[in-house]
N, C-alpha and C positions, 0 to 999 in steps of 0.2 A: 464421752460415754464409752464404757468398756465393751469389749467383744463378748458376745454370748454364744454358747453352743446351742445346737438345734433343740435339745431336750429342755432347755431353759427359755425357749421362745414361744410365745403365743401370738399368732396373727389373727386378730379378731375384727370382723366388720360390725360397725354400729349401724343398725338399720331401723327404719320406722317411718311412719307418716310424717309429713312436714309439721314442724313445731311441736313434736312430741318431747323434745328436750335432749336430743343427742349431743348437740354442741355444749349444752350446759353440763351434761354428764362429764364430758372431757375436761371442762373447767374444774369440776368437783374433784376429779381424779388427780389433776395437776396440783390442786390446792392441798389435798390430803396427803400426797406424797412429797409435799414441801418443795415442789418445783417453782410454784408461784406463791406469793404471800397474800394475794387477794384474788377472789373469783371475778373474772370478767363477765359481762352481760351482753347477750346478742343485741339488745336494743341500744346499748351504749357503743356498739361497734368495737369493743376492745377484747374480744375473745382470741385465744391463740389459734383456734381452728379456722374461724372465718376471717382470714386476713386480706382477702381480695377486695378491691374497692367496690366492685359490684355487690359482693356479699354484705359489706357494711351498709351500703345505701339501701339495699332491698331487705336486709335483715333476714335473709335465708341463705343456707349453704348452697353453693352452685357447683363446687368441685369437691372431690374426696380429699381430705387432708389426713396426713399420718401423724398420730400423737403417740409416741413411745412413752411408756410408763415403766419405771423400775420398781418392782415390788417383790418382797420375799425372795431375793436372789433370782428373780425371773424378769425378763423383758416382755412386756405386753405391747405389741404394736396395734393400737386402736386405729381403725380406718373409719373416720367419721364421714359418712356418706350423705348426700343431699336427699331430702324426703320428697322434694317437688318432682312430679312425674316427668317434666321436660328434661330432667338431668339424670334419667334412669341409666344412661350409658356409664355414668360414674359409678353407679352401684354394680353394674356388670364387671367393670374393671376391678373393683375392690373384691368382689366375690371370686374373681379368678385367682387371687393370691392369698385370700383368707383361708384359714383351716377351721375356723369356728365363727359363730356370730352371736351378738346380743341384739335381740329384737325388743325395741323400746315401745311401750304402750303408755299413752297418756291416760291416767286413771279417770280424768274428768271427761274425756271424749270416748273412751272405750276402744273397741275394735273399729278402726277406720279403714278406708279403702287401701291406703298405703300399707297398713298392717297386713291386710289380706295378700296384697301383691308380694310383699317381702317374704311372707310365710311360703307363698307359692314358689318363689325363687329358691328358697332354702330346701323345700321338699324336692324340687327338681334335681338339686345337687346332693340331696341326702346329707346336708351339712349339720354337724352337731351345733346345738344352740342353747341359749339361756334367754328367758323372757325377763325383762326388767320393767316392773310396773312403776312408772314415775308419777310425780305430782300427787302422791297420796294425801298430801296436806291441804289439798283444795277442799272447798265446801261441798257438802252433800255427797261424799264418796261412800258407796256401799260396797266394800271390798268383797264380801261373800258373793254378792250378785254378779259383780264384775268377773270374779274368778270362775264362776259357774258358766258365764257366757263364753269366756275364753276356752274353757274345757269342752263346751258344747261345739264350738266352732272348730277347734284344732285337735280335739281328741283327748282321751283320758290319759295319754302319755304326758300331758302337761300337769306337773305336780309342784306345789309350793315347797321351797326349802326354808322360807321365812314367812312369818305372819306379822302384820302391823300391830303396834301397841298404841292405843288411843284411836280417836275417830276424827275424820275431817281435818280441820286446822290444828287439832290437838294431837295429831299423829307425831310422836316424837321418839319412837323407838321401834324395835322389831324383835321377834323371837326366832332364834335359830332352832328349827325343828329337830334336826339331828342331834344337836348338843343338848337340847332341852333347856337352853339358857336364853334369858331375855336381856336386851341391851337398850339403854337410853344414853344418848351422847357417847356411844361406844363403850359405856361403862356397864358391867354386869348389874342387873337388878332382879328382884324377886318376880316370878311369873304369876300373872293373875290366874285364878282357877279355871275360868271359862276358856282362856287362851291355851292353857295347859291341856285341857280336855280335847280341844280342837286339834292341837298339835299331835296328841297321841294317836288320834284317828288318822291323820295324814302320814304320820311316821309308819303306820302299818302298811299304807299304800307303797311307801318307799321300800320297806323291807320286802314286800312282794316283788317289786321291781328288781331288787338285789337277787332274790331267790331264782328268778327266771333267767338269770344270766349264766347259770352253771348248774349242772345236774346234782352235784354233791351238795350245793347250797340249797337247792330245792328240797332235797331229802331232809336236810337239817331243819329247814323251815317247817315242813309238815310234821316233823317230830317235836316241834315246839321249842327247839334249842335256840338260844340267843346267838346272833352273829358277833364276831369280834369286830373291833373298829376297822381293822385292816380289811376284813372281808366286806364290810359295808362300803368303805371308800372305793375298793377295787370293783365291786359289783356295780355301784352307782356309776362309776366312770365308764365301765364297759357299756352300761345301758345308754348313757349319754352319747358315747362314741358311735354306737350302733343306731342312734336315732330313735331308740325305744323309750327314752325319758327326756323330758324338757324341764329343767329346773326353773322355778319362778322365784325371783328375788323382788322384794318390795322396797320402796324408798321414795326419797324426794331429793333430786340432784341439787336444787337450789339451797336446801338445808344441809346437804352432805350426808343425808340419811340413807343408809344401806349401801353406800359406796364401798366401804371396806369389805362388806359381805360379798358384793359383786366381784371385787378383785380376787378374794379368796376362792370363790366358786369357779372363776375363770382359770386360776392357777391349778386348782385341784381336779376339775372335771372336763374342761375343754381341751382339745388335743394340742400337743406340741407338734412341731413340724415332722417329727418321726412317727408319732401316732397316726397322723393324717395320711402318711404315705404319699405326700405330695412332692417330696424331694426326688431328684433324679440321681443323686449320688452323695458322697460324703465330702467334708471339707478337703480331703486329700485328693479327690478326683479333679478332672479338668474343669475349669470354670465354665459355668453357664448360668445366665440370669435372664429373667423374663421382665420386659419393660411393660408396666401396666398403667403408667401415667406420665405425662409430659407437661411441664409448666414452661410457657414461653413468656418471659418478662422482658419488655423492651429495655429496661434499665439493668436488670441483673443478668439477663441472658437466658439460655435454655437449661432447664434442670430436668434430668432423666431419672425417674423413680423406678426401682426394680426390686424384684425378689430374687435372691441368689438361690438357684435350684441345685447347684453342685459346685464343689470347689470353694475358693475364697476370693473375694473381690478386694484387690489392693490397688493403690495408686500406681501410676506409671506402667500399667499392664497394657500390652498391645492386644486389642480385641478385634473381633471379626463379626460382620453381619452377614449371615448365610443367606438372608432374604435378598440382599442387594449386591453382595460380593465386595462391600467396602470394608476397609480396615482403618483404624485410628487408635489413638492412645488415650487411656483413662487418665484424667487429671487427678484432682482430689476426690476422695470418697468421704461421705458423711451421712449421718442420720438426720432426717428432717423432723422437726417438731413444729407443725404449722409452717411458717416461712423461715424459722430459725434453723441454721445449719450447725449441727453438733459434730465436731470433728471426731473421727474414729480412725484407728490405724488400719483396720480391715473389717470386712463383713463376711461372716461365714454362711455356709449353706443353711437355709431355713429362715434367714433374717431379711429384713427390708432395709434398703439403703438408697442413696442417691448420689449422682455425680453431675457436674456442670459442663457445659460447652461441648457435649458430644454432638457432632455434626450429622452423622449418618444413621442415627437410631431414632425411631419414633415409636409411639404406643403400639404394642402388639408384636414388636420385634424381639429377637433373642440375641443377647450378648454372649459370645462364645470365643474360643480361640481358633485361629486359622488351622492349627494342627488337629483340632477336634471340633469341627463345625457342627452346630446344632440349630435347629429351627423348631421351636415349640408351636403348637397350634395357636392361632391368633384368637383374640377376644371376639366372640360372636355378638357384635353390637346390634341393637334393634335398627331396622331400616328407617330412614326418614319418611315421614308421612304427612308433614305440613310444609307447604312451599310458599315462598314469597320472592318477588323480584327485588333486587337491591340495586340502587342507583345513587351515584354521587351527586351532591348539590352543585358541584362545579364541573365544567366540561373536561378539565384535565385530570380528573381524579380516577378515571377508569383503571389505569395501570396500578395506581396506589391501592385501590380496592382489591384488585387481584392478588397483590403481594401480601396485603394485610390479612385477607381471608386464608391464604395458604399458611401463614404463620399461626393463625388461630386454629386452623384445622389440624395442625400438629398437636395442639393442646387438647382439642376436642374433635376426635375423628368421627363423632356420631353425626356431624352435619355434612351435607353434600354441597358441592359447588358445581354448577352446570351452566355453561354458556349455550343458550338456545339460539342457533344461527338463523332459524326461521323467524323468530319474533325479535331477534337482536337484543335479547335481555340476558342479564346475569341472574340466575335463579339459585337461591340457597334453600335447602330442605333440612328439617330437624324434627323433633318430637312435638313441638308446640310453639305458640307465639312468644312465650317468655324466653325460651332458648334463643330464638332468632332476634328478639329485642336486645338480649344480653350481647349477642355477637355485634349488632349495630352499635351498641353503647361502647363496647371494647374498641371497635374501630375508631371511634371518636376520641376516647380517653387515652388509648395506648398509641395510636398511630395518627392522630389528628386528622381523621378523615370523616367529614360529615356525610351521612348517607340517609336515604329515605327508603322505607320498605313499602311495597304495594303488591296487591294481588297480581300474579303473573298473567301475561296475555296467553291465550290458548293458541297453540300452533295448529290452526285450521289448515286444510288443504283444499284444492279445487280439482275437479275432473270433469269429464263429459259423459253423457249417457247416450247421445245421438251421434249422427254423422254430419259432416258438412263438406262442401266442395267450394273453395273460394279462390279469388285472385288477390294477390298483393302486388301493387305496382308503385315503384318509387321513381319519380321523374323530376329532375331539377335542372333548370337551365337559367344561369344567371351570369352571362359573360364568361368567356374562357371555356374550360372543360366543364361539361355538365355531368349529371349522374343519372344512370338509367338501370333499373333492375325490375324484372317482371316475372312473377312465379304463379303457378297454379298448384294448389296443394289440397289433398283430401285429408280430413281429420276424422278419426274414429277411436272408440275405446280400445284399450289394450290391457293385458294382464301384466305387462312389464311396466316399469316406471316410465320409460320413454322409448319409443321405437321410431327410427327414421329410415325410410327406404326411398329409392328414386326409380322412376320408370321413364327416363328421358330418351326419346328417339329423335334422331335427326339433328341433334345438337341445338335444340331450341333453347336450352340453357347449357352453355359450354361447361365441360368437365371441371375446369379450374375454379368455377364459381359455386359448384355444388357444396363443398365444405363450408363456404360462407353462409349458404342457406341453412345448413344444419346448425352452424354456430348461432345464427340469428334466432332460430327456434329454441335452442337449448338455453340461451340467455333469457328468452321470453318466459320460459317455464318458471323462473324465479318469482314472477309477479303475475298472478292470475287476473282475469277480467272482472270477477265479482267483488273480491275483498282484498286483492293484492297478495293472496297467499300462494305458496308453492303449488305448481300444477303437477299432477301425477297420472299415470295410467292412460297415456295418450299415444296413438300411433299417427305419424304424419308421413304422407306419401307425396313426394314432389313428382308430378307427371308431365308438366308442360310449363311454358313460359316464353319469354322473348328477351333479346339483348340488343345492344347498340354497339357497333364495332369500336366507336371512339369513346362514348360516354359510360359504358358499362365497366364496373369494377367490383371488387369484393364487398366494399362498404355498401354499395347500392343494393346488391343482392341480399346482404344481411338485413338492411332496413326493410326491403320488400318482404322478406320472410317474417319479420316481426309484425308488419302490417297484416299479412295473411293470418298470422297466429291470432291476433286480436279478433279479427273478423270471423275466423273459423271457429274459435272457442264460443263466441256469442251465438253462432248459428247451430252449435252441436249440443244444445241443452246442457249448459254448464250447471254443476251442482257443487255445494260446499260439503266437504268431509270433515268430521270431527274425530279427535282421538278418543278411543275407548280404552278403559282401564280394567285390568283384572283386579278384583278386590277380595281379600279374605279378612273377615271380621270375627274376632273371638269375643264372646259376651256370655255373662251368666244367663241361664235359660229364661229368667223372668223378663228380660228385655227383648226377647225374640220378636214379639208382635210389633213393638215400637220400631225396631230396627228395620223390619221388613216393610212396614208402612212408609217409613222415611225413605227407604231405598227406592220404592215405587215413585215417590214424589220427585226423586232425583233422576227419573227416567232409567233407573237401574233394572237389571234382570236378575232375579234370584235363580242360581243354577242348582243349588243344593245345600243341605245342612248335614253336619256330622257331629255327633256327641263326642266330646273329648273325655279322656280318662278321669279328669278332675270334675266332671259334671257340667262343664261349660259347653257352649255350642259354637262350632265353627261354621260361619255362613259364607258360602262362596257366591260371588256375584260379578256381574259386569256392569259398568256405569260410565257415562261420559266423563272424561278427565276434567272438564270444566266444573263439574259438580263435586269434585273430590279434593280440590286444593285446600279448602278450609274444613274438611270433614273431621279432622282430628279434634277441633274445638267443639263441633256439634256432637260428636260421639261421646266426648267427655261429659257434656251437659246431659245427654240422654241417658247415660249409664252411671252417673255419679262417678265418672272416671274409672269404672271397672272394665270398660271395653277397650280392646286394642285392635289395630288393623294394619294390614300391609297392602300397598297399592303398587302396581307396575303397568306400564304401557303394554297394550295388547295388539291393537290394529286400528285402522281408520274405517269409519262407516259414514254413509250419507246422513246429513243432518236434516231433521224435520224442517220443511219449507218455512213455517211461520217463525221458527227460531233463526234460521239462516237469514231471513229478511232483515232481522234486527242487526245481526252482525254486519251485513252488507251496508245497511243504512248508517251504522256507526262509523264504518270505514269511510264512506262517502263524506260524512259530516267532518271527520278528522281531516280528510284531504282538503275540504273547503277551508277549514281553519288554518291549514298550513300554507295556503296560497297567499 
């Protein structure tokens, strides 16, 4: 593949709800530009874009793939993104390097949740876009009604550039409104009168959009003068670049219908890297490139995919990671088309490329030169909100799981890995159950590790509400040297995690044994008397005791302290504490009542609501962590996947007695089973 200049490059994200036909569009693009001689099908697992084993088995895109198309002396880098919500991190990565987007709508399904979400992402970034209405050849499609719904939802700036010819399964062509020409099988045909009349009406809307981009053109428009072709093209492009106009193209990817018009519209109206002002310099400047995706293949190795922001990427270049301070050398550079590596001599500013075997760079890092170090802002991925404990099926697999997860995390930085030392579990977090199931599946297929996912244990804690004064005495005599340690300790609540003081007079406990008493108490804190949880907010005061000149030693006093701890805790009104989370839920207003009712059932407290600029509501609440582990699934169900939320640990609070009793009973039953 040849090297392209920035003005001849279009970086375009393909977005849309799951199964709207994004991957099929890439197949049609490859077929029409004669890269392939037949179109692959998602259900046959033979598409260029969905090459991962998981994608083939599940028949959905899991990762963003780069599909470069050469058309009209222009290189269009299509970024085919997953439509499934669990993999939204991939969409964020693609949008970070795209300069424009194609939002795909399934004509038979209309505006779906994924369509709304993708539109929202584009609005937030003010990214120029085209809408491609796909699958127009399905039964019972009413194009006029669908178009009206889209314009009602997304605004009057959405205007068709093409109209379908035929209805339902008989759609076999389109009319180019600007040219006033109809096409069937890409061949010009005569336009039907009713289509021509509708096109004339829509063309006047487009001319109005052209007029509004320039005062001189506005004057010309009001005076009834015709615009030149150059004025129309320039005016429309400005309107698209400024986000004031969103062209609609109609078609059917599976039939290849409208694909040529889509490519034409991208080349003519979507921004090149210079229009988008996303570049940080020219090809002559120092090299800098942003890593937006990493593929870790156990057989091929690590592939780093980047967008060159300034300078030119060439092989054998010594590069620097300003985030970590590491240096290494670039091996080969290539363009990726799915998993196929297309050799190139160099990649200039504005283009997307890849290299293999880079050790010190991961997603979100910046490749630069040591003489001119740069670190661009990282990708703001959504925080994990769905958590599961992960455990190997064999005892020796713990270390392997850790290594496997670290490698997968390089590929997908949107999931978290956390070892909870209190529950002794390894917990992974992501956007939903499918994402975590894919991770488990990849561990098995790529690293030969069998794992099981289960709801995580809650890290409860124990404390005391009252005071106690107890004796702990350890006396053992069994031939030879014995053991003797005797302590008297007061226990009471504290605002510190643990306090130890001593008030020993007259040497009732010799000074050399006091550290052993403290150590015995500190070790005991790890396992409380109610449910074996960590103990916090306790003050222990050693004030008396006794010793034996021969039989006393550090171990005896340590054991005596642990005996006093158990007795003292039981007598000081022990209670169970549960972790409380801070929760922020973003939902469309119509779900407010359901969400608040559900939060009450979860023992949550609503702290406040705030209307957002887009009309949605942000609900702030606090809720027990135990109620939030699977909330991502339930929120999806309650809001038809329109709601999102973030959760983070806040503090510990006393657990209601009737619920604490169940946790304690479960713990005791588990202990009985383990005996």
